[in-house]
MOPAC internal coordinates of N, CA, C and O (Angstrom, degrees):
PM7 1SCF
backbone

  N    0.0000 0     0.00 0     0.00 0    0    0    0
  C    1.4690 1     0.00 0     0.00 0    1    0    0
  C    1.5317 1   112.28 1     0.00 0    2    1    0
  O    1.2310 1   120.85 1   139.70 1    3    2    1
  N    1.2976 1   115.99 1   -40.30 1    3    2    1
  C    1.4361 1   118.31 1  -175.46 1    5    3    2
  C    1.5218 1   112.10 1   -90.53 1    6    5    3
  O    1.2310 1   120.72 1   -55.81 1    7    6    5
  N    1.3233 1   116.22 1   124.19 1    7    6    5
  C    1.4237 1   121.24 1  -179.38 1    9    7    6
  C    1.5590 1   110.82 1  -114.59 1   10    9    7
  O    1.2310 1   120.17 1  -159.67 1   11   10    9
  N    1.2640 1   117.29 1    20.33 1   11   10    9
  C    1.4228 1   123.83 1  -178.16 1   13   11   10
  C    1.5336 1   109.68 1  -105.77 1   14   13   11
  O    1.2310 1   120.79 1   -34.66 1   15   14   13
  N    1.3103 1   116.09 1   145.34 1   15   14   13
  C    1.4656 1   120.72 1   177.02 1   17   15   14
  C    1.4653 1   109.81 1   -75.51 1   18   17   15
  O    1.2310 1   119.32 1   -21.46 1   19   18   17
  N    1.3110 1   118.91 1   158.54 1   19   18   17
  C    1.4585 1   123.88 1  -177.69 1   21   19   18
  C    1.5319 1   111.68 1   -55.34 1   22   21   19
  O    1.2310 1   120.30 1   134.75 1   23   22   21
  N    1.2943 1   117.04 1   -45.25 1   23   22   21
  C    1.4785 1   121.15 1   177.77 1   25   23   22
  C    1.5216 1   111.77 1   -59.19 1   26   25   23
  O    1.2310 1   121.22 1   141.06 1   27   26   25
  N    1.3170 1   115.26 1   -38.94 1   27   26   25
  C    1.4953 1   121.04 1   179.07 1   29   27   26
  C    1.5140 1   112.37 1   -66.79 1   30   29   27
  O    1.2310 1   122.39 1   139.85 1   31   30   29
  N    1.3359 1   113.04 1   -40.15 1   31   30   29
  C    1.4898 1   118.96 1  -179.58 1   33   31   30
  C    1.5419 1   111.54 1   -60.20 1   34   33   31
  O    1.2310 1   122.25 1   135.15 1   35   34   33
  N    1.3239 1   113.29 1   -44.85 1   35   34   33
  C    1.4179 1   117.85 1  -177.58 1   37   35   34
  C    1.4833 1   112.77 1   -78.13 1   38   37   35
  O    1.2310 1   119.40 1   142.62 1   39   38   37
  N    1.3472 1   118.76 1   -37.38 1   39   38   37
  C    1.4275 1   122.76 1  -173.76 1   41   39   38
  C    1.5271 1   113.70 1   -81.69 1   42   41   39
  O    1.2310 1   120.23 1   154.80 1   43   42   41
  N    1.3662 1   117.17 1   -25.20 1   43   42   41
  C    1.4820 1   120.05 1  -173.75 1   45   43   42
  C    1.5139 1   107.74 1  -128.62 1   46   45   43
  O    1.2310 1   120.53 1  -108.24 1   47   46   45
  N    1.3015 1   116.59 1    71.76 1   47   46   45
  C    1.4506 1   121.09 1  -175.31 1   49   47   46
  C    1.5550 1   111.22 1   -65.79 1   50   49   47
  O    1.2310 1   120.94 1   147.96 1   51   50   49
  N    1.3423 1   115.80 1   -32.04 1   51   50   49
  C    1.4208 1   118.70 1   179.45 1   53   51   50
  C    1.5643 1   112.50 1   -59.45 1   54   53   51
  O    1.2310 1   120.95 1   134.93 1   55   54   53
  N    1.3223 1   115.79 1   -45.07 1   55   54   53
  C    1.4744 1   120.58 1   178.77 1   57   55   54
  C    1.5440 1   107.93 1   -67.69 1   58   57   55
  O    1.2310 1   119.17 1   139.50 1   59   58   57
  N    1.3507 1   119.19 1   -40.50 1   59   58   57
  C    1.4147 1   120.17 1   179.83 1   61   59   58
  C    1.5476 1   111.02 1   -61.26 1   62   61   59
  O    1.2310 1   120.09 1   134.06 1   63   62   61
  N    1.2741 1   117.43 1   -45.94 1   63   62   61
  C    1.4578 1   123.19 1   178.38 1   65   63   62
  C    1.5429 1   109.20 1   -59.99 1   66   65   63
  O    1.2310 1   119.27 1   138.08 1   67   66   65
  N    1.3021 1   119.00 1   -41.92 1   67   66   65
  C    1.4142 1   125.07 1  -178.96 1   69   67   66
  C    1.5471 1   110.76 1   -62.40 1   70   69   67
  O    1.2310 1   121.28 1   133.21 1   71   70   69
  N    1.3507 1   115.16 1   -46.79 1   71   70   69
  C    1.4470 1   122.04 1  -179.23 1   73   71   70
  C    1.5206 1   111.68 1   -66.80 1   74   73   71
  O    1.2310 1   119.90 1   136.59 1   75   74   73
  N    1.3378 1   117.79 1   -43.41 1   75   74   73
  C    1.4326 1   120.50 1   175.53 1   77   75   74
  C    1.5199 1   110.24 1   -57.78 1   78   77   75
  O    1.2310 1   120.86 1   131.92 1   79   78   77
  N    1.2968 1   115.96 1   -48.08 1   79   78   77
  C    1.4992 1   120.37 1  -178.59 1   81   79   78
  C    1.4955 1   110.84 1   -58.03 1   82   81   79
  O    1.2310 1   119.70 1   135.24 1   83   82   81
  N    1.3244 1   118.19 1   -44.76 1   83   82   81
  C    1.4488 1   123.70 1   179.95 1   85   83   82
  C    1.5226 1   110.25 1   -57.26 1   86   85   83
  O    1.2310 1   120.49 1   139.22 1   87   86   85
  N    1.3103 1   116.67 1   -40.78 1   87   86   85
  C    1.4655 1   120.78 1  -175.24 1   89   87   86
  C    1.5241 1   112.94 1   -83.32 1   90   89   87
  O    1.2310 1   120.31 1   148.39 1   91   90   89
  N    1.3500 1   117.00 1   -31.61 1   91   90   89
  C    1.4890 1   119.46 1  -176.20 1   93   91   90
  C    1.5147 1   113.63 1   -88.04 1   94   93   91
  O    1.2310 1   118.68 1   145.33 1   95   94   93
  N    1.3154 1   120.12 1   -34.67 1   95   94   93
  C    1.4302 1   123.58 1  -174.18 1   97   95   94
  C    1.5499 1   113.36 1   -55.87 1   98   97   95
  O    1.2310 1   118.63 1   134.38 1   99   98   97
  N    1.2789 1   120.22 1   -45.62 1   99   98   97
  C    1.4680 1   119.07 1   178.90 1  101   99   98
  C    1.5258 1   114.51 1   -62.82 1  102  101   99
  O    1.2310 1   119.06 1   144.67 1  103  102  101
  N    1.3084 1   119.40 1   -35.33 1  103  102  101
  C    1.4139 1   122.49 1   175.76 1  105  103  102
  C    1.5180 1   112.74 1   -70.49 1  106  105  103
  O    1.2310 1   120.92 1   138.76 1  107  106  105
  N    1.3076 1   115.84 1   -41.24 1  107  106  105
  C    1.4422 1   120.28 1   177.93 1  109  107  106
  C    1.5114 1   111.78 1   -65.29 1  110  109  107
  O    1.2310 1   119.98 1   140.72 1  111  110  109
  N    1.3200 1   117.65 1   -39.28 1  111  110  109
  C    1.4444 1   122.76 1   178.24 1  113  111  110
  C    1.5265 1   111.58 1   -60.44 1  114  113  111
  O    1.2310 1   120.58 1   140.64 1  115  114  113
  N    1.3611 1   116.49 1   -39.36 1  115  114  113
  C    1.4896 1   122.90 1   179.53 1  117  115  114
  C    1.5522 1   108.69 1   -60.73 1  118  117  115
  O    1.2310 1   120.60 1   151.21 1  119  118  117
  N    1.3368 1   116.47 1   -28.79 1  119  118  117
  C    1.4868 1   120.60 1  -178.76 1  121  119  118
  C    1.5209 1   110.00 1   -95.33 1  122  121  119
  O    1.2310 1   119.42 1  -177.08 1  123  122  121
  N    1.2786 1   118.72 1     2.92 1  123  122  121
  C    1.4666 1   122.88 1   178.74 1  125  123  122
  C    1.5410 1   113.40 1    77.95 1  126  125  123
  O    1.2310 1   121.97 1  -154.15 1  127  126  125
  N    1.3428 1   113.83 1    25.85 1  127  126  125
  C    1.4448 1   119.88 1  -179.56 1  129  127  126
  C    1.4900 1   110.69 1  -110.75 1  130  129  127
  O    1.2310 1   119.23 1   -44.65 1  131  130  129
  N    1.3064 1   119.08 1   135.35 1  131  130  129
  C    1.4224 1   123.67 1  -179.84 1  133  131  130
  C    1.5432 1   109.96 1  -106.58 1  134  133  131
  O    1.2310 1   119.83 1   -53.85 1  135  134  133
  N    1.3112 1   117.93 1   126.15 1  135  134  133
  C    1.4736 1   122.87 1   176.12 1  137  135  134
  C    1.5416 1   106.66 1   -84.49 1  138  137  135
  O    1.2310 1   120.73 1   -66.52 1  139  138  137
  N    1.3012 1   116.21 1   113.48 1  139  138  137
  C    1.4776 1   119.84 1  -178.00 1  141  139  138
  C    1.5084 1   109.49 1   -90.34 1  142  141  139
  O    1.2310 1   121.23 1   133.11 1  143  142  141
  N    1.3476 1   115.25 1   -46.89 1  143  142  141
  C    1.4871 1   119.38 1   176.37 1  145  143  142
  C    1.5288 1   108.71 1  -169.64 1  146  145  143
  O    1.2310 1   122.60 1   -17.59 1  147  146  145
  N    1.3117 1   112.62 1   162.41 1  147  146  145
  C    1.4712 1   119.86 1   172.36 1  149  147  146
  C    1.5255 1   107.59 1  -161.35 1  150  149  147
  O    1.2310 1   121.07 1   -19.17 1  151  150  149
  N    1.2747 1   115.55 1   160.83 1  151  150  149
  C    1.4890 1   119.45 1  -177.97 1  153  151  150
  C    1.5385 1   106.46 1  -139.97 1  154  153  151
  O    1.2310 1   121.68 1   -25.41 1  155  154  153
  N    1.3134 1   114.39 1   154.59 1  155  154  153
  C    1.4532 1   124.42 1   175.63 1  157  155  154
  C    1.5274 1   106.45 1  -100.83 1  158  157  155
  O    1.2310 1   122.02 1   -61.98 1  159  158  157
  N    1.3015 1   113.73 1   118.02 1  159  158  157
  C    1.4941 1   117.83 1  -178.11 1  161  159  158
  C    1.5095 1   109.65 1   -91.64 1  162  161  159
  O    1.2310 1   120.15 1   139.31 1  163  162  161
  N    1.3444 1   117.32 1   -40.69 1  163  162  161
  C    1.4887 1   118.34 1  -172.95 1  165  163  162
  C    1.4862 1   109.05 1  -160.20 1  166  165  163
  O    1.2310 1   120.44 1   -22.53 1  167  166  165
  N    1.2999 1   116.77 1   157.47 1  167  166  165
  C    1.4409 1   123.29 1   173.46 1  169  167  166
  C    1.5668 1   109.38 1  -116.86 1  170  169  167
  O    1.2310 1   120.91 1   -59.83 1  171  170  169
  N    1.3310 1   115.87 1   120.17 1  171  170  169
  C    1.4268 1   120.76 1  -178.28 1  173  171  170
  C    1.5144 1   108.33 1  -130.30 1  174  173  171
  O    1.2310 1   120.43 1   -25.86 1  175  174  173
  N    1.3127 1   116.79 1   154.14 1  175  174  173
  C    1.4857 1   120.46 1   174.99 1  177  175  174
  C    1.5044 1   107.11 1  -141.99 1  178  177  175
  O    1.2310 1   121.38 1   -30.26 1  179  178  177
  N    1.3801 1   114.97 1   149.74 1  179  178  177
  C    1.4394 1   122.47 1  -175.75 1  181  179  178
  C    1.5229 1   111.96 1   -62.94 1  182  181  179
  O    1.2310 1   120.75 1   146.35 1  183  182  181
  N    1.3251 1   116.17 1   -33.65 1  183  182  181
  C    1.4681 1   118.37 1  -176.00 1  185  183  182
  C    1.4753 1   116.52 1   -93.27 1  186  185  183
  O    1.2310 1   120.67 1  -174.28 1  187  186  185
  N    1.3706 1   116.33 1     5.72 1  187  186  185
  C    1.4392 1   124.64 1   173.14 1  189  187  186
  C    1.5649 1   109.08 1    64.27 1  190  189  187
  O    1.2310 1   119.99 1  -150.69 1  191  190  189
  N    1.3671 1   117.63 1    29.31 1  191  190  189
  C    1.4387 1   121.93 1   179.22 1  193  191  190
  C    1.5260 1   111.81 1   -60.92 1  194  193  191
  O    1.2310 1   120.34 1   137.55 1  195  194  193
  N    1.3397 1   116.95 1   -42.45 1  195  194  193
  C    1.4388 1   121.99 1  -178.60 1  197  195  194
  C    1.5167 1   113.24 1   -59.09 1  198  197  195
  O    1.2310 1   121.40 1   134.72 1  199  198  197
  N    1.3026 1   114.92 1   -45.28 1  199  198  197
  C    1.4861 1   118.86 1   177.99 1  201  199  198
  C    1.5309 1   111.71 1   -71.39 1  202  201  199
  O    1.2310 1   120.78 1   144.76 1  203  202  201
  N    1.3229 1   116.11 1   -35.24 1  203  202  201
  C    1.4757 1   119.19 1  -179.85 1  205  203  202
  C    1.5109 1   111.56 1   -66.76 1  206  205  203
  O    1.2310 1   120.04 1   148.45 1  207  206  205
  N    1.2906 1   117.52 1   -31.55 1  207  206  205
  C    1.4777 1   122.26 1   179.69 1  209  207  206
  C    1.5587 1   110.62 1   -85.66 1  210  209  207
  O    1.2310 1   120.92 1   174.71 1  211  210  209
  N    1.3377 1   115.84 1    -5.29 1  211  210  209
  C    1.4442 1   123.53 1   179.81 1  213  211  210
  C    1.5319 1   111.20 1    56.94 1  214  213  211
  O    1.2310 1   121.37 1  -148.62 1  215  214  213
  N    1.3033 1   114.97 1    31.38 1  215  214  213
  C    1.4770 1   119.38 1   178.45 1  217  215  214
  C    1.5150 1   111.52 1   -64.53 1  218  217  215
  O    1.2310 1   120.24 1   133.83 1  219  218  217
  N    1.2788 1   117.15 1   -46.17 1  219  218  217
  C    1.4409 1   120.24 1  -178.29 1  221  219  218
  C    1.5379 1   112.53 1   -59.82 1  222  221  219
  O    1.2310 1   119.87 1   138.31 1  223  222  221
  N    1.2892 1   117.86 1   -41.69 1  223  222  221
  C    1.4490 1   121.86 1  -176.21 1  225  223  222
  C    1.5457 1   111.23 1   -69.89 1  226  225  223
  O    1.2310 1   119.36 1   156.76 1  227  226  225
  N    1.3084 1   118.83 1   -23.24 1  227  226  225
  C    1.4633 1   119.09 1  -177.97 1  229  227  226
  C    1.4928 1   111.92 1   -92.49 1  230  229  227
  O    1.2310 1   118.52 1   168.07 1  231  230  229
  N    1.3359 1   120.42 1   -11.93 1  231  230  229
  C    1.4798 1   121.34 1  -179.43 1  233  231  230
  C    1.4714 1   113.00 1   -96.59 1  234  233  231
  O    1.2310 1   120.10 1   180.00 1  235  234  233

């Protein structure tokens, strides 16, 4: 589903949210569910790759 690079995901949350919405809304509608809103609060990973690459500190 995701075709964005890690740096793009973290640096451009607006595009990430837009792309997730585009992909999720049709499936939710089939189940009778409406996506009203959602937000991305943080990006974390079990292996601490994000912090090891110092991506957060550069953005």
